[in-house]
SELUM-841029 format. One record per residue (C-alpha): x, y negated, z negated. Coordinates in steps of 0.02 Angstrom, whole numbers, plus 50000, padded with zeros to 5 digits. Layout:
<sites>
XYZ
...
</sites>
This chain:
<sites>
545764703248792
546474684448725
548114682148823
548974666448865
550434676748956
549594680949124
551114692949159
550714702649003
548964702849008
549024710949203
549754722549133
548704728448987
547264725449098
547964738149197
548214751549053
546344749048991
545394750349167
546354768449190
545944772149023
544144770649089
543844751048994
543144736849080
544104722949025
543814703148997
545074694648983
545224674748919
546694667048876
546184655048751
545504655448551
544054643148617
543744653848774
543794669448657
542374662148542
541454654848699
541274672748783
540824683148616
539314670948593
538804676048778
539394694548778
539814705948612
540954719148665
541774732648583
543394728648531
544644711948546
546224716248571
546664698048504
548474690048520
549014680348388
550044665948458
548834655748577
549004639448656
547454629448556
546914639448416
547804652448291
547244671448328
546964670248140
545664657948162
544904668848293
544864683548177
544394673248029
542614666948125
542344684448192
542304691748011
541244676847916
539744679848073
539874697648036
539954703248202
540064721248223
541714724548342
543324731148334
544754718348320
546694724248346
547974711248345
549274711348451
550954700348391
552804700148420
554074711948363
554834697148254
553014692948186
552544708348070
552144695847917
550934689548024
550404706548083
550124710347886
549104693547863
548014698747996
547584716447927
547264709347758
546164695247845
545174709147919
545774714048087
545614733348112
547434737248187
548824728948243
550174732048397
551744725448419
552354717848570
552954726048695
551824741548677
551684756348806
550044762948888
550054778548764
550254766348600
548774754348678
547624768948727
547784778148560
547654763648430
546164756148527
545414775048526
545674777948356
545114759348276
543344763648385
543194781348324
543654773448159
542174761248170
540904771648235
541194782348091
540794768847960
539544760748067
538554780348039
538964779647858
538324762847841
536474769847920
536604784847825
536874777347653
535154764047729
534164779147755
534594792147621
535504780647474
533884766347437
533504767247266
532114754447304
530864751247448
529374740747478
528914743447293
529344758547275
530914762747156
531964779447168
533424785747258
532854805047226
533104813447408
531044817547397
530764797747398
532114795647548
531084804647650
529584797747599
530264781147649
530864787547832
529154791447854
528684774347804
530064766247908
529574776548065
527664779148052
527384757247995
527564751648161
526584760948253
524654762348260
524454779848230
523434786748078
524374789047922
523674802447790
524284800047615
524194816547479
524884816747309
524444819147146
523384805247057
524844791546990
526144794047116
525814778347211
524624781247362
524054764047386
525814757347353
526184767747514
524884762047616
525274746147574
527064747547623
526334754847781
525634741247819
527094728847782
528254739047891
526954736848022
526674724248168
524924718348075
526014713747908
525304696247937
523494702947938
522334707647779
522524722947678
521024733047626
520954744047511
519134752847461
519174769347340
518004778847373
517704786947226
517384773247111
515824768247225
514484775347202
513604784547358
512224775147390
513364759147402
514864765747489
514304763347662
513824744147635
515554743547549
516454751047698
515244742547853
514254728447766
512374723447776
510984711847842
509974704147750
508574711447686
509374729047736
509044737747552
508444730547384
509584716047327
510344712847498
509944695247482
511224688447610
512314698447735
513874701447677
515294708347787
515964725647730
517974731747717
518084735847897
517654717147953
518944710347817
520214721047880
520154713848055
521784712648144
522614721347983
522324738347878
521014746647783
521544759547660
520374771347606
520654778047445
520014795247365
519314798847564
518964817247512
517264809847391
516614803347539
514794809247592
514474818347738
513274806447814
514564792247799
515894805147864
515014807548022
515064786348054
516694783848007
517164798548134
516164785648255
517104771348208
518834777848210
518424785548416
517724769148455
518244756848364
516404751148321
515164751248174
513334745048124
513054736247963
511624745347853
510004738747924
510674730648076
510384735948266
512034726148345
513494735448381
515044725548292
516884731648342
518554726848227
520364730248274
521004737748111
522144753248054
521614766347958
522634773247796
521644785347698
522434796047553
521724809347417
522194818547295
521494834447320
522044846547473
520964841647599
521124857147696
520464863747562
519174854647568
518804857247742
518704875947741
517574872547578
516304863547688
516624846347573
517664837147719
517384838847915
518454846147988
518474835048155
518454819648038
520314828647949
520874829448124
520674812648175
521404805748019
522754819347974
523894810848127
525434807848024
525424814547867
526424808847713
526324818847535
527034807847381
528104820147269
527504819347099
528634812046955
529464829646889
529874833147073
531144815947100
532344822747000
533284805746895
531974793746973
530954792746799
532434784046725
532614772346868
530724768246853
530884766546663
532224756046653
531154744646801
529584745646701
530694740946522
531334724646588
529664717546678
528684722946524
530034715246409
529954698346499
528074698946510
527884703846338
529114692446263
530254707246200
532194707046201
532264725146247
533784731946358
533644748446366
533334766446280
534314776646182
534994792446256
533664802246154
532544791746238
533274793646384
533194812546368
531364813546323
530724803346465
532034817246576
531344833446495
529274827746498
528104833546668
527304817246675
525524823646743
525154806946743
526414804546864
527224785146878
525604778346800
525694787446646
527484782246654
527084764346649
525844765046527
527134775446389
528284761446429
527184747546408
526424755146238
528144755246203
528684737046215
527134731746153
527144740445989
528914739945963
530414727045921
532024729545972
533354731146100
533484747146117
531854760446139
532274773646022
531284791246047
530314786745893
529464772645978
528934783446115
527134789546098
526524805546106
526294816746195
528154810946256
528664811546087
527764823245995
528364819845814
526794808745771
525434794645825
525704778345876
524074765745858
523174765046017
523624783146064
522084794746119
522474810946031
521074822545931
520944811045791
520144796745898
519004807745979
517014806845897
516534824245813
515464835445870
513524831845846
512164844345848
510824844045966
509174852046022
509524864046175
507594867546157
508154883446070
508924889746225
510834884946187
511904891746035
511274888945874
512304882945718
512504895945596
512994893545425
514564881745392
514664878545579
514194863545708
513064867345850
513724867446012
513614852246133
513384853346321
515044852046407
514544839246510
514134828146356
515754833746262
516584824946412
515804810446410
516034806846215
518084809346254
518134797646387
516934784946302
518124786046157
519744784046248
519144767146359
518674760046184
520404765746099
521384755746265
520094742146252
519074745646400
520654747146505
519954761646622
521694766346685
522594767546549
521204779346473
521324790646620
523224790646619
522974797646432
521624807946467
522854816546630
521104814946748
521324798346908
520514782646845
519364786346991
518704799646910
518064790046775
517324775346890
516574790246976
515714797446826
515274779746726
514354776546898
513424792846890
512984788846696
512164774746722
511224781146869
510334795446738
511364810246782
512164818246677
512264837646681
512774837646867
514064823546817
514894838846705
514624851346817
</sites>
């Protein structure tokens, strides 16, 4: 309470004390400012005419500083105009002197309730109405749930298991968890377990000593050591072979590991975030993933919804990508035509956000204009034709006869021999990579598979595996 007339101050203090409020009384505007710096109250009952500075100046200071307090201005009957001015300046309510106890209590209680509701609404808007969050774009309810889990789990040290289809942003979720954590200033190290040959995976995670295997000409730190004090993200965790799963479980339980070829236990402090595009519980049930490791990793589950499940997020993401790619490529695109937006909304996006990125980039690179029209969108989003660089049947090599030693299907008159399925798959993948000038992520999106699948298959082909890869 800021009041310089002692009799009014004592009466008002008695009213408020009887109503259950704790009251601090100051007589000047500067006294009020000093009190606000030391202890912030729930409300300020502010007289306008003060002996040093105007109550309106005090009000202006409170609002400039965005202090979360209710301000009720008290003024004499002949100064109603000043009360109106105070309301326009940000006061929550006003009282005209002299006022009785009931009027004071009702005014203060109503102002505090309105302020509480306003605060709750603002919190809800921040929690449920975010259009962006640590690199994610989208204000759908499905994504608000993701944001809340990341915000809640980020500051903890708990292991997070991220699931979702390829292209939904699992690594982006891991980075968001890292940035939300107390380890944000530490390293973020990502390993794709599906893109590294099984024989090298242990060394990639735990490192090796010199001479541990052919080609190990020097000791090397693994991802675990590089992530010390930060976050280690293991993508496509279900691709990890069983023997290494055992060692990973020991690492999670003890924080210690041994380099390949080493004899000394090393200890690091790294938070683990893992991800997969498979159903991890099904992998456990079918014996491909250790049950004890699953439960050790599956502390906080985080499922990323597919793009088709995210309401209108596709347009928010597409517009953001269009702005970024237009600036990147020196184009002048400003948006999409209604027809193009309708196509984007109706397409099911099996490749999720990664596929949407490729579609928008394709349209930007191959076209010009202020708006992206429907015909500028490549197939299969726009099925009316094919644009350069888009993988379709015409870009794939024709089937060729192969010798199956008499055991396979044989050519008949006017037909071609059937090739082994693994060879058909390899030809399709290599054709897609060629069509996109070696860009494997874009080739994968066009084929509707994960980039890690292509990396894994290429590694197997280079190792001499054939039929087993396509099986």
